[in-house]
C-alpha positions as CSV (number, residue, x, y, z in Angstrom):
1,X,314.6,127.9,0.9
2,X,318.3,127.1,1.6
3,X,319.2,125.7,5.4
4,X,322.4,126.8,6.6
5,X,323.6,125.4,10.1
6,X,326.7,127.2,11.8
7,X,328.0,125.3,14.8
8,X,330.2,127.9,17.0
9,X,329.6,131.2,18.5
10,X,333.0,132.9,17.8
11,X,333.9,135.5,15.3
12,X,333.8,133.0,12.5
13,X,330.8,131.9,12.8
14,X,329.0,135.4,13.6
15,X,331.0,136.5,10.6
16,X,329.5,133.7,8.5
17,X,325.9,134.1,9.7
18,X,326.2,138.0,9.0
19,X,327.5,137.1,5.4
20,X,325.1,134.3,4.8
21,X,322.0,136.8,5.6
22,X,323.8,139.5,3.5
23,X,323.6,137.2,0.2
24,X,320.1,135.3,1.3
25,X,317.0,137.1,2.8
26,X,315.1,133.8,2.6
27,X,317.3,131.4,4.3
28,X,316.9,129.6,7.3
29,X,319.9,130.1,9.3
30,X,320.9,128.3,12.7
31,X,323.5,129.1,14.8
32,X,324.7,125.9,17.3
33,X,326.9,126.8,20.2
34,X,327.7,125.5,23.6
35,X,329.2,128.7,25.2
36,X,326.5,130.1,27.5
37,X,327.7,133.5,26.8
38,X,327.3,133.6,23.0
39,X,329.5,135.9,21.2
40,X,331.7,137.8,23.3
41,X,335.9,139.3,22.9
42,X,338.3,136.4,24.4
43,X,341.1,138.6,23.5
44,X,339.4,141.1,26.2
45,X,339.2,138.5,28.9
46,X,342.9,139.2,29.9
47,X,342.0,142.8,30.5
48,X,338.8,142.0,32.3
49,X,341.4,140.0,34.9
50,X,343.3,143.1,35.2
51,X,340.1,144.8,36.2
52,X,340.7,147.2,33.0
53,X,337.6,146.4,30.8
54,X,334.1,145.3,32.9
55,X,331.9,142.3,32.0
56,X,329.4,144.5,30.0
57,X,332.1,145.6,27.5
58,X,333.2,142.1,26.7
59,X,329.7,141.5,24.7
60,X,330.2,142.6,21.3
61,X,326.5,142.1,19.9
62,X,323.7,143.5,21.8
63,X,320.2,142.0,21.1
64,X,319.4,144.9,18.5
65,X,322.7,143.8,16.5
66,X,321.3,140.2,16.4
67,X,317.9,141.4,15.0
68,X,318.9,142.1,11.3
69,X,320.3,138.7,11.1
70,X,316.9,136.8,11.4
71,X,318.4,133.7,12.4
72,X,317.6,130.7,15.3
73,X,320.1,130.1,18.1
74,X,320.4,126.7,19.4
75,X,322.0,126.3,22.6
76,X,323.7,122.8,23.1
77,X,326.7,120.7,22.2
78,X,326.7,118.9,18.7
79,X,326.9,115.8,19.7
80,X,327.1,113.9,15.9
81,X,327.4,114.8,12.7
82,X,325.8,112.6,9.8
83,X,327.4,114.1,6.3
84,X,325.5,111.5,4.4
85,X,321.9,112.3,5.9
86,X,322.7,115.9,6.0
87,X,322.1,116.0,9.7
88,X,323.8,117.3,13.0
89,X,322.5,116.1,16.4
90,X,322.7,118.2,19.3
91,X,322.4,116.3,22.6
92,X,318.8,116.9,23.9
93,X,317.9,119.6,21.7
94,X,317.2,117.0,18.4
95,X,318.6,117.0,15.3
96,X,319.2,119.6,12.8
97,X,318.8,118.9,8.9
98,X,321.5,121.1,6.8
99,X,322.1,121.8,3.0
100,X,325.2,123.7,3.7
101,X,326.9,123.2,7.4
102,X,329.9,125.6,8.7
103,X,332.0,124.0,11.5
104,X,333.3,127.0,13.4
105,X,334.4,125.2,16.4
106,X,337.2,127.1,17.6
107,X,340.0,125.6,19.7
108,X,340.0,124.6,23.6
109,X,343.2,124.9,25.8
110,X,345.3,121.9,26.1
111,X,344.4,119.9,29.1
112,X,347.0,119.2,31.6
113,X,348.2,115.4,32.5
114,X,350.2,116.9,35.6
115,X,349.1,114.5,38.6
116,X,346.5,116.4,40.7
117,X,345.4,118.8,38.0
118,X,341.7,117.8,38.4
119,X,341.7,119.4,41.7
120,X,339.9,122.7,42.6
121,X,342.3,125.5,42.0
122,X,343.8,124.5,38.8
123,X,342.6,126.9,36.0
124,X,343.0,127.8,32.6
125,X,342.0,131.2,30.3
126,X,339.8,129.7,27.6
127,X,336.6,131.2,28.2
128,X,334.0,133.8,30.0
129,X,333.6,131.2,32.8
130,X,336.9,130.7,33.2
131,X,337.9,134.1,33.8
132,X,335.1,134.7,36.2
133,X,336.4,131.4,38.0
134,X,339.7,132.9,38.5
135,X,338.3,136.0,39.8
136,X,336.7,134.3,42.3
137,X,339.3,131.9,43.3
138,X,341.8,134.7,43.6
139,X,339.6,136.4,46.5
140,X,340.5,133.6,48.7
141,X,344.1,133.0,47.6
142,X,347.3,134.4,48.4
143,X,349.8,132.8,45.9
144,X,349.6,131.2,42.3
145,X,351.7,129.4,39.8
146,X,351.7,129.9,36.1
147,X,352.8,127.1,34.0
148,X,353.4,127.5,30.2
149,X,354.9,130.1,27.5
150,X,353.2,132.3,24.8
151,X,350.7,135.2,25.4
152,X,348.4,133.3,27.3
153,X,350.6,132.4,30.0
154,X,351.8,136.1,30.3
155,X,348.2,137.1,30.3
156,X,347.3,134.8,33.1
157,X,350.5,136.1,35.1
158,X,349.5,140.0,34.8
159,X,346.1,139.2,35.7
160,X,346.7,137.2,38.9
161,X,349.2,139.7,39.8
162,X,347.1,142.3,39.4
163,X,344.4,140.4,41.4
164,X,346.8,140.9,44.4
165,X,348.7,137.5,44.5
166,X,351.8,136.6,44.9
167,X,353.1,134.8,41.6
168,X,355.4,132.3,40.6
169,X,356.1,131.8,36.6
170,X,357.4,128.1,35.5
171,X,359.2,128.1,32.2
172,X,360.4,124.9,31.2
173,X,363.4,126.7,28.8
174,X,365.8,129.4,29.7
175,X,363.7,132.3,28.7
176,X,360.3,133.3,27.8
177,X,358.8,132.6,24.1
178,X,362.3,131.8,22.1
179,X,360.2,130.3,19.2
180,X,359.1,134.3,18.6
181,X,360.8,136.5,20.8
182,X,364.8,136.9,20.5
183,X,366.6,137.1,23.7
184,X,366.8,140.6,24.1
185,X,363.0,140.7,23.7
186,X,362.4,137.7,26.0
187,X,364.7,139.6,28.5
188,X,363.0,143.0,28.7
189,X,359.6,141.5,29.1
190,X,360.9,139.3,31.9
191,X,362.7,142.3,33.5
192,X,359.7,144.1,33.6
193,X,357.6,141.2,34.8
194,X,360.1,140.8,37.8
195,X,360.0,144.6,38.5
196,X,356.3,144.0,39.5
197,X,356.8,141.1,41.9
198,X,356.8,137.9,39.5
199,X,359.2,135.2,40.5
200,X,360.1,133.4,37.5
201,X,361.5,129.7,37.8
202,X,363.4,129.1,34.5
203,X,363.9,125.2,33.3
204,X,361.3,124.5,35.8
205,X,358.8,121.4,34.9
206,X,355.9,120.5,37.6
207,X,356.1,116.8,38.7
208,X,352.9,117.1,40.8
209,X,349.9,119.3,41.8
210,X,349.3,118.8,45.8
211,X,346.2,119.5,47.4
212,X,344.2,119.2,50.5
213,X,340.6,118.2,50.6
214,X,340.2,118.3,46.5
215,X,341.9,121.8,46.5
216,X,345.2,123.0,45.5
217,X,347.3,123.5,48.2
218,X,350.8,123.8,46.2
219,X,353.1,122.5,43.5
220,X,356.3,120.1,43.5
221,X,359.0,120.2,40.9
222,X,361.0,117.5,39.1
223,X,363.7,118.8,40.9
224,X,361.9,118.2,44.1
225,X,360.9,121.8,45.1
226,X,358.0,122.7,47.0
227,X,355.8,126.0,46.2
228,X,352.7,126.4,48.6
229,X,350.2,128.0,46.3
230,X,346.1,128.0,46.1
231,X,345.8,128.7,42.2
232,X,347.7,126.8,39.3
233,X,347.2,128.2,36.0
234,X,347.7,126.6,33.0
235,X,348.6,128.3,29.7
236,X,350.5,125.5,27.7
237,X,348.5,126.2,24.6
238,X,345.6,125.3,22.7
239,X,344.5,122.4,20.2
240,X,341.5,122.4,17.4
241,X,338.0,121.3,18.7
242,X,337.9,118.6,15.6
243,X,336.4,115.7,17.5
244,X,332.9,116.1,15.9
245,X,334.7,116.2,12.5
246,X,337.1,113.3,13.1
247,X,333.9,110.8,13.9
248,X,332.2,112.3,10.9
249,X,334.9,111.1,8.7
250,X,336.2,114.5,7.3
251,X,339.9,114.8,6.4
252,X,342.0,116.2,9.6
253,X,345.8,116.9,10.5
254,X,346.1,119.6,13.0
255,X,343.1,121.0,12.1
256,X,340.0,120.4,9.7
257,X,341.4,120.7,6.4
258,X,339.9,122.6,3.7
259,X,340.8,124.1,0.6
260,X,341.0,128.0,-0.6
261,X,337.3,128.2,-0.3
262,X,337.1,126.8,3.0
263,X,335.5,123.6,2.0
264,X,336.1,120.6,3.6
265,X,336.5,117.0,2.5
266,X,332.5,116.8,2.3
267,X,331.3,119.3,-0.7
268,X,328.5,120.6,1.9
269,X,330.8,120.9,5.0
270,X,332.9,123.9,5.6
271,X,335.0,125.0,8.2
272,X,336.6,128.3,9.6
273,X,338.5,130.2,12.8
274,X,340.7,128.3,14.8
275,X,339.7,124.9,13.8
276,X,340.6,125.0,10.0
277,X,343.7,124.2,8.6
278,X,343.9,125.7,5.0
279,X,346.0,124.4,2.1
280,X,347.2,126.5,-0.4
281,X,346.5,125.3,-4.1
282,X,349.9,126.8,-5.4
283,X,352.2,125.7,-2.8
284,X,350.6,122.6,-1.5
285,X,351.5,123.9,2.4
286,X,348.6,124.3,4.7
287,X,348.3,126.1,7.8
288,X,346.7,127.3,11.0
289,X,346.3,130.8,12.6
290,X,344.7,131.3,16.1
291,X,344.3,135.1,15.3
292,X,341.1,137.2,15.4
293,X,341.1,138.5,12.1
294,X,342.2,135.6,10.1
295,X,339.2,133.8,12.2
296,X,336.4,136.4,10.9
297,X,338.0,136.7,7.4
298,X,337.6,132.7,7.1
299,X,334.3,132.7,8.4
300,X,333.4,135.5,5.9
301,X,334.9,133.1,2.6
302,X,333.1,130.1,3.7
303,X,329.7,131.9,4.1
304,X,330.4,133.5,0.5
305,X,331.0,129.7,-1.3
306,X,328.2,128.1,1.2
307,X,325.7,130.7,-0.7
308,X,327.1,129.9,-4.0
309,X,329.4,133.2,-4.6
310,X,333.0,131.7,-5.3
311,X,335.8,133.3,-3.5
312,X,339.1,132.3,-2.2
313,X,340.9,133.1,0.7
314,X,343.8,135.1,0.4
315,X,346.1,134.5,3.7
316,X,347.3,137.5,4.4
317,X,350.7,138.7,6.6
318,X,349.8,137.5,10.4
319,X,350.0,140.6,12.1
320,X,348.8,140.5,16.1
321,X,349.0,143.9,18.3
322,X,349.4,142.4,21.9
323,X,350.4,144.1,25.1
324,X,353.0,142.0,27.0
325,X,354.2,143.1,30.2
326,X,352.9,146.2,30.2
327,X,354.6,146.7,26.6
328,X,352.4,147.4,23.5
329,X,353.9,144.8,21.1
330,X,353.2,144.0,17.2
331,X,354.3,141.0,15.9
332,X,354.4,141.0,12.0
333,X,354.8,138.0,9.4
334,X,358.0,135.7,10.0
335,X,360.0,136.6,13.0
336,X,360.6,133.6,15.0
337,X,362.9,130.6,14.9
338,X,360.0,127.8,14.8
339,X,362.0,125.8,18.1
340,X,360.0,125.9,21.1
341,X,360.2,123.6,24.1
342,X,357.9,125.3,26.2
343,X,354.8,125.0,24.1
344,X,353.0,121.7,23.2
345,X,351.1,123.4,20.7
346,X,350.2,126.7,19.0
347,X,349.2,129.4,21.6
348,X,345.7,131.2,21.2
349,X,346.6,134.9,19.5
350,X,349.3,133.2,17.6
351,X,350.6,132.2,13.9
352,X,352.5,129.4,12.4
353,X,354.0,132.0,10.1
354,X,355.9,133.5,13.1
355,X,357.0,130.4,13.7
356,X,359.1,130.1,10.3
357,X,362.9,130.4,10.0
358,X,363.5,132.8,7.1
359,X,366.5,133.2,5.3
360,X,367.1,136.5,6.5
361,X,369.5,138.4,8.3
362,X,367.5,139.9,11.6
363,X,368.6,143.8,12.3
364,X,367.6,145.6,15.9
365,X,367.5,148.7,17.0
366,X,366.9,150.4,20.3
367,X,367.4,154.1,19.8
368,X,364.6,155.6,17.1
369,X,361.6,153.0,19.2
370,X,361.9,151.2,22.4
371,X,362.8,148.1,20.4
372,X,362.3,147.4,16.6
373,X,363.6,144.2,15.0
374,X,363.3,143.3,11.2
375,X,363.6,140.2,9.1
376,X,365.4,141.4,6.2
377,X,365.3,139.2,2.7
378,X,367.1,139.5,-0.3
379,X,364.6,142.1,-1.8
380,X,362.0,142.6,0.8
381,X,361.3,142.8,4.7
382,X,359.8,139.4,5.6
383,X,358.8,140.1,9.6
384,X,358.8,142.9,12.2
385,X,358.6,143.1,15.8
386,X,357.5,146.6,17.4
387,X,357.6,146.9,21.0
388,X,356.8,150.2,22.6
389,X,356.3,153.3,20.2
390,X,354.2,151.9,17.7
391,X,354.7,154.7,15.4
392,X,356.2,152.3,12.7
393,X,353.6,149.7,13.1
394,X,351.5,150.4,10.2
395,X,354.5,151.3,7.5
396,X,355.9,147.9,8.1
397,X,352.8,146.2,8.1
398,X,352.3,147.8,4.8
399,X,355.6,147.3,3.7
400,X,355.6,143.8,4.3
401,X,352.2,142.7,3.0
402,X,352.9,144.9,0.0
403,X,356.0,143.0,-0.5
404,X,358.1,146.0,-1.1
405,X,361.5,145.9,-3.0
406,X,363.6,147.6,-0.2
407,X,366.6,147.1,-2.2
408,X,367.3,150.8,-2.4
409,X,367.6,150.5,1.4
410,X,369.9,148.1,1.9
411,X,371.9,150.3,4.1
412,X,369.6,149.0,6.8
413,X,372.3,146.3,7.0
414,X,375.1,148.6,8.1
415,X,375.9,148.8,11.6
416,X,374.4,151.4,13.5
417,X,371.7,152.4,10.7
418,X,368.7,154.4,12.2
419,X,366.6,151.8,10.9
420,X,363.1,153.1,12.0
421,X,364.1,156.3,10.1
422,X,365.3,154.4,7.2
423,X,362.0,152.8,7.1
424,X,359.6,155.4,7.9
425,X,361.1,157.8,5.1
426,X,361.0,155.0,2.6
427,X,357.7,153.8,3.3
428,X,356.7,157.9,3.2
429,X,358.2,158.4,-0.4
430,X,356.5,155.1,-1.6
431,X,353.0,156.4,-0.5
432,X,353.4,160.1,-1.7
């Protein structure tokens, strides 16, 4: 009987367990996790803050859903991995012996090094307990400061505003999320948040978090300004949880290095999800995604290979659908500049693909959809930003994912071209 151990209760770990059980009904499968809430929707936490989703809807698996997986759950923090002995130590829970191990430990919010960051009232949005803590603190607060750029920071801004607080938003740069958004897109979102009462502070950095009796009382900027607040929310990015792997001698860079089968430098240890850094065999390049769907797929591929079924991870075009400042936004493929002074690492809900600088021409339209931006290569579309009306989202995903030849619609580049209509007509003819 093969013994499988999976570390991590996120979507990658659960997808792996589901796949392992489908391949081997007799295997011994153990799931190890240190999150007291187990498997839930992390993307849904932002909507919990705004009051749109109740707690119970964040739970993805019921007890009935777990039963067919016939796995053992060990709650605890994996403290030491011994690849030579095939053993994993889990604090007071003891030691597990494995034949195949999956590390799906995910990512964690980058800790702040700002003086005063250890005081009560300094928060992040990393897990269920973080979200609950923010809601609890907001009941006794009037004002908050949010620090950082990207998706998580705006989710914090919107959540704190929905909880009734006056919100100050600090950005180190001149605009919001410049490595992914162009200036028009940044200004559109900034305008919507400003209309909702959010106060922007551009080119502003935090020198010190001020406190009283161990609680946040304000913030002092590097410009010498002081803003009174009871909550400071940090959304400065995430980093891979790979301490266990590094200590065990596995190959790591920004994440745990794997090949396209999700196998690490140890043949019996695999990695998946946010923590994995996958190296492509053909290009030799490695990449990381902190997106839900790639995490699930890498977990599934890892499990197949752990069970002896050879499969390789085929990276698809990065796609994320997110609501930013109340605007439904789909980000597809390469759309950004790769330059961002506002993030110290990749933000959760992000992809390094977006931050590439392709050799393309960028075309925009604000007429046939609320906002559409296309990154146009020599013969194909390399990326798209769809904000507002989402009717073009799926056609663009299909065209970009399939690397469709768009030579016949190069008139997209003509001034005043109706981008949306041209794309829709072209795609409709292709799928007939």
